[in-house]
Backbone as a ProteinNet text record, in pm:
[ID]
protein_1_A
[PRIMARY]
XXXXXXXXXXXXXXXXXXXXXXXXXXXXXXXXXXXXXXXXXXXXXXXXXXXXXXXXXXXXXXXXXXXXXXXXXXXXXXXXXXXXXXXXXXXXXXXXXXXXXXXXXXXXXXXXXXXXXXXXXXXXXXXXXXXXXXXXXXXXXXXXXXXXXXXXXXXXXXXXXXXXXXXXXXXXXXXXXXXXXXXXXXXXXXXXXXXXXXXXXXXXXXXXXXXXXXXXXXXXXXXXXXXXXXXXXXXXXXXXXXXXXXXXXXXXXXXXXXXXXXXXXXXXXXXXXXXXXXXXXXX
[TERTIARY]
-1704.9	-1732.2	-1842	-1945.3	-2056.8	-2019.9	-2074	-2050.1	-2121.9	-2078.2	-2139.8	-2274	-2358	-2483.5	-2457.6	-2564.6	-2546.9	-2451.4	-2465.6	-2375.7	-2233.5	-2220.6	-2087.9	-2020.7	-2099.1	-2041.9	-1997.5	-2074.4	-2036.8	-1904.9	-1892.5	-1770.3	-1653.5	-1678.2	-1574.3	-1525.1	-1618.7	-1581.4	-1496.6	-1534.4	-1455.7	-1317.6	-1315.6	-1189	-1094	-1148.9	-1062.8	-991.9	-1051.2	-989.5	-898	-923.5	-846.4	-738.1	-760.3	-674	-577.3	-597.1	-515.6	-442.9	-311.3	-230.2	-134.3	-187	-99.1	-0.8	123.7	221.6	173.5	188.9	148.9	263.4	313.5	271.7	326.4	282.3	335.2	486.3	550.9	696.7	741.7	646.9	682.1	582.1	620.2	527.5	532	429.9	427.6	458.2	565.2	610.1	607.2	609.1	610.1	744.8	803.5	930.3	913.3	1014.2	1008.1	1068.4	1046.9	1101.9	991.7	873.3	756.2	696.2	748.5	690.4	565.2	552.9	439.5	452.7	567.4	586	601.5	552.6	553.7	666.3	702.9	799.2	768.9	816.7	800.4	922	896.4	1004.1	999.3	1098.7	1098.6	1113.5	1045.6	1061.1	1124.9	1134.9	1201.1	1346	1434.7	1575.3	1594.4	1684.8	1714.4	1643.1	1544.9	1474.3	1521.7	1545	1602.1	1494.7	1523.9	1441.4	1469.2	1368.5	1383.5	1350.4	1450.2	1425	1359.7	1379.9	1324.7	1174.7	1117	974.8	887.6	787.2	690.1	565.6	542.8	443.3	317.6	201.4	73.2	-32.3	-126.2	-249.1	-349.7	-428.2	-536.9	-665.5	-776.6	-906.8	-968.1	-1018.1	-1078.1	-1227.7	-1287	-1431.2	-1510.8	-1452.7	-1519.6	-1502.1	-1424.4	-1403.8	-1283.9	-1204.5	-1084.9	-967.1	-873.7	-750.1	-636.9	-565.8	-452.9	-328.8	-214.4	-87.4	-22.9	34.6	100.3	241.4	329.1	466.7	507.5	533.6	574.4	725.5	794.8	940.7	976.3	1011.7	1041.8	1181.5	1199.1	1332	1367.1	1485.8	1532.8	1658.3	1664.3	1784.5	1894.3	2007	2120.4	2094.6	1991.8	1957.5	1849.6	1807.7	1707.4	1564.7	1544.8	1411.3	1348.7	1227.1	1160	1117.5	1125.5	1087.8	943.7	916.7	780.4	689.3	734.7	649	652.1	537.4	525.7	460.9	525.5	467.4	381.9	255.6	166.8	166.5	235.7	266.3	169.6	91.2	3.9	75.2	119	209.5	137.4	217.7	165.7	108.6	87.5	3.2	66.5	171.5	221.5	331.7	321.6	417.3	340.4	412.2	349.6	443	400.1	472.5	612.9	629.8	762.3	862.9	818.8	907.3	932.7	835.9	845.2	910.2	911.7	958.5	1102.7	1198.3	1333.2	1334.7	1245.8	1235.1	1188.7	1091	1041.9	1152.1	1228.1	1339.4	1438.3	1477.6	1575.6	1517.8	1391.3	1327.8	1320.4	1285.9	1280.2	1414.2	1520.3	1654.6	1694.8	1666.5	1707.2	1628.3	1500.1	1414.2	1404	1455.2	1452.1	1308.2	1228.2	1087.9	1056.2	945.7	892.7	812.7	803	722.8	631.9	504.2	405.7	366.4	393.8	354.1	246.1	175.3	69.4	38.9	-32.9	-80	-231.3	-278.3	-421.7	-484	-609.9	-685	-663.8	-628.2	-603.3	-458.4	-372.4	-229.5	-150.3	-37.8	51.8	-18.8	8.7	-52.4	-193.4	-245.2	-384.4	-478	-427.4	-509.2	-621.7	-605.7	-710.7	-836.1	-823	-938.3	-1031.5	-989.1	-1069.2	-988.5	-1048.9	-978.8	-975.5	-881.1	-873.8	-991.1	-1029.7	-1136.1	-1114.4	-1181.5	-1169.5	-1217.6	-1335.9	-1390.2	-1303.2	-1246	-1159.9	-1034.7	-972.9	-851.1	-878.7	-995.3	-1029.9	-1051.4	-1117.6	-1135.3	-1000.9	-911.1	-778	-700.3	-691.2	-606.9	-664.8	-797.1	-858.2	-820.7	-817.9	-778.6	-633.4	-547.4	-405.2	-384.8	-455.9	-445.5	-486	-594.1	-636.5	-532.7	-475.3	-375.8	-249.3	-215.6	-97.6	-109.7	-228.8	-248.1	-262.6	-345.2	-373.3	-255.2	-179.4	-68.5	65.8	84.2	217.2	221.2	107.9	105	130.8	109.2	131.8	2.4	8.6	-110.2	-136.9	-264.1	-301.5	-233.6	-213.8	-153.9	-7.1	50.5	189.9	202.5	91.9	90.9	91.7	181.3	186.3	139.9	30.9	-21.5	55.6	104.8	184.3	119.7	76	12.7	86.8	128.8	201	112.3	96.6	22.2	-120.4	-158.4	-293.4	-315	-206.4	-217	-260.7	-257.5	-307.4	-457.7	-527.5	-672.7	-713.6	-672.4	-706.5	-647.5	-533	-470.2	-554.2	-597	-679.4	-814.2	-870.9	-997.8	-983.4	-877.1	-858.6	-837.8	-756.1	-729.9	-856.7	-948.9	-1073.9	-1175.7	-1160.6	-1258	-1211	-1080.5	-1023.1	-934.1	-992.7	-911.1	-817	-712.3	-624.2	-489.5	-460.4	-326.5	-230.4	-100	-0.9	9.2	0.1	14.8	-6	6.4	-18	88.5	139.3	230.3	166.3	157.5	102.7	212.6	248.4	360.3	303.5	322.3	267.3	118.6	38.6	-102.5	-192.1	-308.7	-409.9	-513.8	-574.5	-690.3	-811.7	-831.4	-933.9	-900.2	-969.4	-940.1	-959.9	-1073.4	-1103.3	-1005.4	-963	-875.3	-731	-697.8	-568.3	-564	-678.4	-686.3	-713.2	-779.3	-809.9	-790.7	-666.9	-637.1	-717.5	-764.7	-835	-986.6	-1033.2	-1177.3	-1239.7	-1341.7	-1405.4	-1515.1	-1591.1	-1701.9	-1714.2	-1737.4	-1766.4	-1845	-1953.9	-2034.3	-1953.5	-1964.8	-1885	-1913.2	-2038.5	-2071.7	-2001.5	-1954.7	-1889.4	-1737.4	-1685.4	-1542.5	-1489.3	-1358.5	-1297.9	-1195	-1175.8	-1078.4	-1089.6	-1200.3	-1217.1	-1133.6	-1003.2	-913.4	-937.5	-976.8	-998.5	-1113	-1205	-1315.1	-1278.8	-1220.1	-1193.3	-1078.8	-981.4	-865.2	-904.2	-1018.4	-1065.3	-1101.9	-1123.3	-1159	-1037.3	-920	-798.5	-737.7	-748.2	-707.8	-573.7	-495.3	-361.5	-258.6	-134.1	-31.4	-18.9	-10.1	-8.2	101.3	185.9	295.6	272.7	278.6	269.6	409.1	442.7	567.8	530.6	575.3	534.1	641.8	671	766.8	701.9	771.3	713.8	707.8	786.5	786	706.9	617.3	537.8	455.9	479.3	413.3	286.4	257.1	139.1	30.5	66.4	-27.2	33.2	-31	24.4	51.1	159	198.4	90.4	2.1	-106.1	-195.4	-203.5	-283.9	-225.8	-95.9	-31.7	-39.3	-17.7	-22.7	-161.5	-264.9	-402	-438.9	-395.8	-425.2	-359.5	-237.5	-170.1	-246.3	-313.2	-393.9	-523.4	-579.4	-709.9	-701.7	-591.2	-579.3	-564.5	-649.2	-648.3	-515.8	-443.6	-320.6	-197.1	-203.6	-90	31.3	148.6	273.7	322.2	428.9	480.7	517	461.2	488.2	628.4	676.3	797.9	755.6	774.4	748	884.2	927.3	1064.8	1086.1	1164.8	1186.1	1255.3	1188.5	1247.1	1231.5	1171.8	1155.6	1016.1	1006.6	881.8	816.2	722.5	643	726.3	834.3	911	1036.3	1080.9	1211	1209.1	1092.6	1084.2	1175.3	1191.6	1275	1421.6	1461.4	1600.4	1626.7	1523.1	1540.7	1623.3	1727.7	1811.1	1734.3	1620.2	1541.9	1439.8	1424.3	1318.9	1336.7	1448.8	1470	1478.6	1554.3	1557.8	1420.9	1338.1	1204.1	1118.4	1128.4	1054.2	1101.7	1233	1288.3	1239.7	1242.4	1197.9	1051.3	969.3	826.9	804.5	873.3	854.9	904.2	1010.2	1058.9	957.4	893.7	790.9	674.1	640.5	528.7	560.3	686.8	725.1	750.6	739.6	762.9	641.1
-698.2	-565.1	-576.4	-496.8	-502.7	-438.9	-497.2	-441.9	-310.1	-226.3	-96.1	-108.3	-4.1	3.5	40.5	68.8	99.1	214.3	323.9	437.3	400.2	325.9	283.7	194.6	105.3	18.6	99.2	203.2	287.8	358.8	417.1	487.4	389.7	269.3	166.9	132.8	123.9	92.2	200.6	326.1	438.2	439.7	418.1	421.6	313.5	195.8	85.3	116.8	206	243.5	364.1	447.7	570.6	562.3	483.7	490.4	375.1	266.2	147.3	109.2	91.6	55.5	-57.3	-178	-288.8	-322.5	-356.2	-395.2	-517.4	-512.8	-623.7	-656.7	-780.5	-891	-873.2	-956.5	-947.2	-968.2	-911.5	-921.2	-1049.1	-1136.5	-1254	-1366.5	-1483.9	-1595.9	-1646.7	-1719.7	-1783.2	-1930.8	-1977.4	-2114.9	-2188.7	-2321.5	-2405.8	-2476.1	-2470.9	-2540.4	-2690.1	-2749.5	-2890.7	-2978.7	-2939.8	-3015.8	-3078.3	-3090.7	-3153.2	-3072.1	-2950.2	-2867.2	-2795.7	-2775.7	-2701.8	-2552.1	-2504.9	-2361	-2290.8	-2167.4	-2089.4	-1988.1	-1944.3	-1835.2	-1752.3	-1628.6	-1535.8	-1548.8	-1584.1	-1599.4	-1483.3	-1392.7	-1282.6	-1334.9	-1271.9	-1306.1	-1192.2	-1074.9	-961.5	-955.9	-927.7	-913.4	-793.3	-808.1	-698	-707.2	-796.9	-813.2	-940.4	-930.8	-1041	-1123.3	-1251.9	-1333.2	-1293.1	-1308.1	-1278.6	-1407.4	-1490.9	-1621.8	-1616.5	-1506.5	-1497.8	-1469.8	-1435	-1399	-1522.9	-1509	-1615.1	-1583.9	-1664.3	-1633.3	-1717.2	-1650.5	-1719	-1656.2	-1739	-1689	-1660.6	-1555.1	-1522.7	-1504.2	-1537.7	-1512.4	-1390.6	-1298.3	-1176.6	-1195.6	-1098.8	-1104.6	-1102.5	-1043.5	-1041.3	-1171.7	-1264	-1391.6	-1395.6	-1289.6	-1286.8	-1351.8	-1407.9	-1462.9	-1365.2	-1327.8	-1236.3	-1300.4	-1259.5	-1314.1	-1217	-1271.5	-1190.7	-1242.4	-1154.3	-1192.9	-1120.9	-1199.4	-1146.4	-1161.1	-1048.4	-1048.4	-1015.3	-1115.9	-1089.8	-1030.9	-957.3	-908.2	-966	-1026.5	-1084	-1010.7	-981.6	-917.9	-1022.7	-979.9	-1069.1	-1186.8	-1177.5	-1287	-1378.3	-1348.8	-1432.2	-1397.4	-1279.1	-1234.8	-1153.4	-1189.1	-1116.1	-978	-881.7	-744.3	-737.3	-640.8	-624	-561.7	-453.5	-381.4	-444.2	-439.1	-485.6	-376.6	-340.5	-246.8	-325.5	-288.8	-344.8	-244.1	-278.6	-182.7	-199.8	-96	-90.9	-8.2	-75.1	-11.7	84.8	152.9	250	184.4	264.3	223.9	125.8	165.4	90.1	-8.5	-70.5	-171.8	-292.2	-403.7	-520	-579.8	-688	-744.3	-790.3	-843.8	-888.8	-776.2	-658.3	-542.5	-482.9	-491.4	-427.3	-514.3	-645.5	-733.7	-705	-683.2	-646.3	-513.5	-421.9	-294.8	-320.6	-409.8	-442	-505.2	-595.1	-657.2	-551.7	-460.7	-358.7	-260.7	-224	-131.4	-193.2	-322.1	-389.6	-392.2	-417.5	-420.1	-283.2	-181.3	-45.7	5.8	-30.3	18	-81.7	-202.7	-308.4	-344.9	-364.5	-404.2	-515.5	-585.3	-678.8	-599.4	-652.4	-586.5	-689.9	-656.3	-739.8	-670.5	-738.3	-686.2	-772.9	-718.4	-793.7	-727	-797.9	-738.1	-722.3	-612	-588.8	-686.3	-712.8	-785.8	-717.4	-796.1	-740.5	-707	-720.6	-692.8	-822.2	-827.9	-940.6	-1072.6	-1169.4	-1301.6	-1306	-1193.2	-1185	-1143.2	-1135.2	-1084.6	-1179.8	-1309.8	-1405.5	-1386.9	-1309.5	-1285.3	-1178.5	-1109.6	-1000.8	-872.9	-766.7	-639.5	-564.9	-470.5	-391	-296	-267	-170.3	-114.8	-5.5	56.5	-39	-96.2	-184.2	-308.5	-358.2	-475.4	-443.9	-327.4	-294.9	-284.9	-233.4	-224.1	-362.8	-449.3	-586.9	-659	-628.5	-689.5	-655.1	-526.2	-484.7	-533.2	-542.2	-597	-743.6	-819	-960.4	-974.9	-884.2	-891	-861.2	-763.9	-734.6	-856.4	-922	-1042.9	-1153.5	-1166.7	-1269.6	-1249.8	-1126.3	-1101.5	-1171.5	-1168	-1231.1	-1381.9	-1427.2	-1570.7	-1651	-1595.1	-1667.9	-1642.5	-1520.8	-1481.8	-1440.6	-1443.1	-1412.2	-1267.1	-1177.3	-1034.5	-970.9	-908.5	-845.9	-710.5	-675.8	-550.6	-429.9	-431.9	-316.3	-296.7	-395.3	-385.9	-365.9	-330.3	-311	-162.1	-123.1	13.8	8.3	74.8	77.3	180.6	139	227.2	227.1	344.3	355.7	453.4	406.9	491.7	526.7	656.2	704.6	648.6	570.9	514.1	421.5	365.5	281.1	356.3	489.6	566.8	549.5	516.6	498.4	381.6	258.2	146.3	159.1	226.3	241.3	328.9	444.7	533	468.4	402.2	332	230.6	148.5	45.1	106.7	211.3	275.6	335	379.5	438.6	332.9	211	105	1.1	-13.1	-113.9	-44.4	10.6	82.1	-14	44.4	-35.9	-66.8	-19	-38.7	57.1	32.9	114.4	254.9	266.2	395.9	384.7	499.6	507.1	596.1	552.8	634.6	653	777.3	808.6	871.3	802.3	838.5	894.1	1022.9	1089.7	1060.4	1089	1048.8	1145.4	1093.9	1176.2	1221.7	1337.8	1380.3	1297.3	1278.4	1189.4	1172.5	1078.7	1054.4	1176.8	1242.5	1360.4	1472.6	1484.8	1595.2	1577.5	1460.4	1445.7	1535.8	1545.3	1626	1773	1800.2	1938.3	1953.9	1983.1	1989.9	2096.9	2199.1	2309.6	2293.8	2177.7	2154.1	2165.6	2248.5	2270.4	2169.3	2132.3	2038.4	1943.6	1818.2	1715.8	1607.1	1558.4	1458.8	1332.2	1284.6	1170.3	1046.3	1030.9	910.9	906.5	1022.1	1030.2	1042.2	1007.2	1017.9	881.2	866.2	744.1	780.7	691.7	709.9	848.9	877.6	1008.5	1020.2	1024	1029.6	1151.9	1262.4	1386.6	1374	1281.8	1258	1148.7	1039.2	924.8	948.6	1031.9	1051.5	1116.9	1184.5	1246.8	1142.1	1017.8	908.9	828.6	864.2	790	852.6	782.2	841.4	789.7	726.1	681.2	773.5	773.2	859.6	836.9	946.7	941.2	1033	978.4	1053.8	1066.7	1189.1	1215.8	1244.1	1178.4	1202.2	1246.8	1364.7	1415.6	1509.1	1498	1586.5	1714.8	1825	1953.8	1968.5	1888.5	1896.2	1781	1721.7	1608.8	1653.1	1585.2	1622.1	1541.9	1442.8	1358.3	1395.7	1402.9	1442.6	1562.6	1675.7	1799.9	1787.6	1848.8	1841.5	1897.6	1981.5	2036.1	1924.6	1811.9	1699.5	1641.9	1615.5	1563.9	1661.8	1789.8	1892	1897.4	1889	1897.2	1774.3	1656.4	1535.6	1542.4	1597.8	1613.4	1709.8	1807.6	1901.5	1837.1	1745.6	1687.3	1569.4	1496.8	1378.2	1419.2	1367.2	1411.3	1388.4	1281.6	1248.5	1255.1	1339	1349.5	1409.8	1360.1	1419.4	1514.1	1587.6	1682.8	1610.8	1652.1	1581.3	1610.3	1522.6	1549.6	1597.7	1726.3	1784.1	1809.8	1712.3	1707.8	1807	1908	2016.8	1966.5	1986.1	1954.6	1810.7	1725	1584.9	1562.7	1464.9	1447.7	1313.9	1273.4	1153.1	1025.1	1031	910.2	893.9	1000.2	990.3	1032.5	1032.6	1077.8	996.5	865.8	780.4	824.6	901.1	947.4	1068.6	1125.1	1239.7	1197.6	1271.2	1233	1222.7	1289.1	1286.3	1172.6	1101.1	998.5	889.8	822	712.5	760.6	868.4	915.3	953.1	1012.4	1053	929.6	828.7	705.2	634.6	627.1	562.4	632.4	763.3	841	811.2	806.3	779.7	640.5	541.5	404.3	388.4	458.1	453.3	513.9	621.3	684.6	589.1	508.7	415.8	305.3	276.3	167.6	212.7	342	393.6	372
258	201.7	97.2	109.5	15.8	-117.4	-223.5	-355.6	-372.7	-469.1	-490.5	-559.2	-546.3	-618.8	-763.3	-841.4	-984.1	-1010.8	-933.6	-955.1	-916.6	-806.2	-763	-864.5	-926.3	-1028.7	-1150.2	-1183.4	-1295.1	-1266.4	-1145.8	-1109	-1102.5	-1048.9	-1044.5	-1184.2	-1278.8	-1415.5	-1478.4	-1454.8	-1506.6	-1442.6	-1309.7	-1237	-1285.4	-1316	-1358.2	-1488.9	-1569.7	-1696.5	-1683.7	-1583.1	-1568	-1461.5	-1355.2	-1237.1	-1224.5	-1297.7	-1278.2	-1406.6	-1395.2	-1510.5	-1472.3	-1450.1	-1412.1	-1523.4	-1486.1	-1588.4	-1666.9	-1795.6	-1882.2	-1978	-1974.2	-1887.4	-1747.1	-1651.4	-1514.6	-1512.7	-1412.3	-1401.3	-1332.2	-1295.1	-1216.1	-1238.9	-1192.7	-1181.4	-1038.1	-998.8	-867.2	-887.8	-823.1	-839.8	-707	-715.5	-596.1	-584.9	-464.4	-443.7	-469.8	-527.3	-563.2	-453	-327.9	-215.5	-131	-188.2	-124.2	-9.9	15.2	121.5	74.4	-56.6	-109.6	-94.7	-44.4	-25.8	-160.7	-164.4	-288.4	-288	-407.2	-418	-541.8	-539.9	-651.7	-742.6	-867.6	-966.3	-1066	-1062.8	-1159.9	-1302.2	-1394.4	-1534.9	-1613.1	-1549.8	-1613.2	-1567.6	-1657.7	-1622.9	-1531.7	-1435.8	-1345.4	-1212.5	-1199.5	-1072.6	-1004	-874	-798.8	-728.7	-709.6	-620.8	-477.1	-393.1	-250.8	-175.6	-150	-90.5	47.3	120	255.7	257.6	142.8	138.6	158.1	242.1	266.2	183.1	83	-20.4	-0.1	-3	14	-77	-120.8	-182.4	-71.7	-89.5	2.5	-77.1	-14.4	-75.6	-9.8	-91	-38.1	-16.3	49.2	74	-56	-159.9	-290.2	-367.6	-311.1	-377.6	-470.3	-473.5	-557.5	-485.9	-564	-509.4	-535.9	-430.1	-444.8	-383.5	-433	-385.8	-286.7	-180.6	-78.8	-56.2	-9.8	22.5	150.9	254.7	385.1	396.9	416.5	428.9	573.3	653.3	793.9	811.5	920	957.3	1093.6	1103.2	1228.2	1274.8	1404.8	1458	1478.3	1534.2	1550.9	1642.3	1725.7	1817	1759.5	1635.9	1572.9	1609.9	1669.4	1708.6	1595.8	1558.6	1451.1	1498.6	1408.5	1441.1	1488.8	1575.1	1626.2	1521.9	1456.2	1362.4	1224	1157.4	1018.9	935	825.5	729.4	631.1	618.4	516.2	401.9	294	187.4	69.9	42.1	-75.5	-182.3	-288.7	-384.6	-478.7	-558	-653.8	-777.8	-879.8	-991.1	-1088.3	-1156.1	-1271.2	-1234	-1116.5	-1072.3	-1021	-1003.1	-942.8	-837.3	-775.5	-661.7	-700.1	-820.1	-861.1	-865.7	-909	-914.6	-777	-689.9	-559.4	-452.1	-469.7	-363.3	-320.3	-411.9	-366.4	-289.3	-326	-254	-110.4	-94.9	39.3	123.7	63.2	136.5	185.5	97.1	134.3	235.7	218.1	311.8	451.1	457.5	586	656.3	579.8	638.7	691.1	613.4	651.6	772	778.2	886.8	1001.4	981.2	1083	1120.6	1017.1	1034.3	934.5	957.2	858.2	755	634.9	531	465.7	455.8	387.1	257.6	145.5	15.6	-45.8	-141.7	-209.1	-342.4	-426.6	-551.2	-546.4	-601.1	-611.3	-711.1	-693.6	-794.9	-931.2	-1032.1	-1164.5	-1191	-1088.9	-1104.7	-1096.7	-1168	-1159.1	-1183.6	-1097.1	-1110.4	-1053.3	-1012.1	-964.9	-1076.7	-1200	-1310.4	-1347.2	-1315.3	-1349.7	-1265	-1155.6	-1067.9	-1122.5	-1227.2	-1282.1	-1284.3	-1338.7	-1348.7	-1217.7	-1204.1	-1080.7	-1069.3	-946.7	-919.5	-780.4	-750.8	-618.7	-510.1	-529.8	-426.3	-409.2	-518.9	-509.1	-428.4	-449.1	-374.9	-225.9	-189.4	-47.5	12.4	-62.1	-17.7	-9.6	-103.7	-104.6	22	52.3	165.5	298.1	307.3	429.4	447.5	338.3	345.5	387.2	339.9	373.9	522.5	575.2	718.2	801.2	762.3	833.6	819.4	699.1	675.1	755.9	786.3	869.1	1004	1060.4	1191.4	1178.4	1084.6	1076.2	1022.1	928.8	867.4	933	984.9	1032.4	1178.9	1246.2	1388.8	1423.1	1326.8	1350.2	1399.7	1514.9	1571.8	1506.3	1500.3	1433.8	1496.5	1625	1693.7	1655	1585.2	1542.3	1391.1	1326.2	1180.7	1148.1	1059.3	1007.1	862.4	831.7	695.3	613.7	497.1	411.7	273.7	228.2	97.4	9.5	-108.5	-203	-320.8	-347.1	-462.5	-462	-564.1	-565.9	-445.9	-391.8	-273.2	-149.3	-154.6	-40.3	-25.3	-136	-130.2	-43.1	-75.7	10.9	150.7	162	294.2	385.6	337.6	420	448.1	348.4	370.9	483.7	478.6	580.4	718.3	725	853.6	913.4	827.4	876.9	917.9	863.5	888.2	988.7	1006.4	1094.9	1197.2	1303.2	1402.7	1474.9	1535	1618.3	1557.9	1434.9	1380	1450.7	1433	1502.2	1444.9	1312.7	1248.6	1099.2	1031.2	886.5	823.9	708.7	627.5	490.5	445.7	314	229.1	122.1	35.2	-96	-118.4	-237.5	-252.2	-149.1	-150.4	-226.5	-265.3	-330.6	-228.6	-254	-174.7	-211	-339.5	-394.7	-542.4	-607.8	-748.1	-835.6	-821.8	-904.1	-875.8	-750.2	-712.2	-757.9	-811.4	-877.4	-1000.3	-1069.9	-1191.4	-1161.6	-1048.5	-1011.4	-861.2	-815.9	-672.9	-598.5	-669.1	-604.2	-604.5	-645.7	-651.8	-512.9	-499.4	-370.3	-342.8	-446.3	-423.6	-540.7	-508.4	-608.8	-537.1	-594.7	-524.7	-493.9	-370.8	-327.7	-411.7	-458.7	-534.6	-669.5	-718.2	-848	-835.4	-719.2	-694.7	-651.1	-647.9	-595.8	-489.2	-396.5	-289	-224.5	-156.6	-93	34.8	18.4	133.9	219.9	155.9	229.7	330	306.2	399.9	500.5	453.2	539.9	636.7	597.9	684.8	817.7	819.3	944.3	1049.4	1004.9	1096.5	1143	1092.5	1126.2	1250.9	1362.8	1490.3	1542.2	1454.7	1494.1	1430.3	1479.8	1419.9	1270.3	1196.5	1050.4	998.5	912.5	852.5	702.8	652.6	509	454.6	343.3	271	129.9	88.7	-42.9	-96.8	-225.8	-289.4	-336.5	-319.2	-359.8	-511	-583.8	-730.5	-791.8	-715.4	-765	-885.5	-998.6	-1123.4	-1149.7	-1064.1	-1080.8	-980.8	-853.4	-747.7	-676.8	-688.7	-634.7	-485	-440.2	-299.4	-206.9	-260.1	-177.4	-123.8	-195.4	-148.3	-19.7	-19.6	101	215.7	184.3	289.3	352.6	269.8	320.5	403.4	360.1	437.8	575.1	581.1	709.8	800.2	741.1	819.7	869	788.5	821.1	917.8	916.7	1001.8	1147.5	1236.8	1376.9	1448.6	1414	1486.8	1396.8	1293.3	1201.3	1270.7	1234	1279.2	1169.8	1198.7	1100.5	970.7	857.4	730.9	678.5	592.6	517.1	379.4	353.5	222.2	158.5	79	30.2	-83.3	-57.8	-152.6	-279	-394.4	-523.8	-568.7	-486.1	-525	-583.4	-677.2	-750.5	-718.7	-802.8	-776.5	-787.7	-867	-896.1	-810.8	-744.5	-677.4	-531.2	-469.4	-330.7	-238.8	-267.9	-183.9	-184	-286.9	-296.2	-207.5	-149.7	-61	60.9	97	211.7	343	350.6	475.1	478.6	366.9	358.6	463.8	463.1	558.4	703.2	732.6	871.8	926	840.8	888	914.7	827.3	848.6	975.5	994.6	1114.2	1240.6	1239.6	1355.3	1386.9	1282.9	1300.9	1358.2	1304.3	1352.1	1494.9	1529.1	1667.2	1762.1	1720.3	1803.4	1827.5	1726.5	1739.5	1840.8	1862.5	1951.3	2095.1	2119.5	2253.7	2343.4
[MASK]
+++++++++++++++++++++++++++++++++++++++++++++++++++++++++++++++++++++++++++++++++++++++++++++++++++++++++++++++++++++++++++++++++++++++++++++++++++++++++++++++++++++++++++++++++++++++++++++++++++++++++++++++++++++++++++++++++++++++++++++++++++++++++++++++++++++++++++++++++++++++++++

């Protein structure tokens, strides 16, 4: 991925101060098993977060030269066969991989899929690579998609891209640039960075915006599911509704009545709707 020009670097710099809030200090460390295998694991440092022994942890190098940490949580059925579908989960803003890893484990069990998690450059133990930026997150998620195949044998056609909140930006970008994934899920997504602050904005120059999902989603030709709470206090539900209208292969969105940016997963329809969507992708 090519770096941005002068204007792009300026917007990236502004975005890194306005759009990204990595937890400080990180909620975890990356450790090496002392059994001579050299295998890595995520060790929580915050109380209340569990280790996930089944996670397969690897460092990846991105096209920008950054090192990011990934954790692949496989799901096996009763016969020991690994699930076909893998969710590549791009998390929201103020969390990191240590906090999300138990969520990925539970989500995989409930949906009977594998889940691939990672931290953006500037988040968690990836902070030594530099600060977060829009271009870095796009380079990060592209590296993770490649790593799914090279490290874990997961084919692109069996990958479901899942982007939550700010994670909808790299997710839509990847889906528009790397065709052939199984599908896309957008959880409380933004129309674009500027439109988070002004949902009714009719025009804004693309060079002065970040994550222009409203433009890129038109290029996403695989099934796409939007999940958004009607009481979302951070990103107005109109953003999710509009993305569902713009995506060529969008399915009926879940617009969860009364749920907000922080509790959409508690909606009784959240898991059934996700299960239904994933089953449709496997038909």
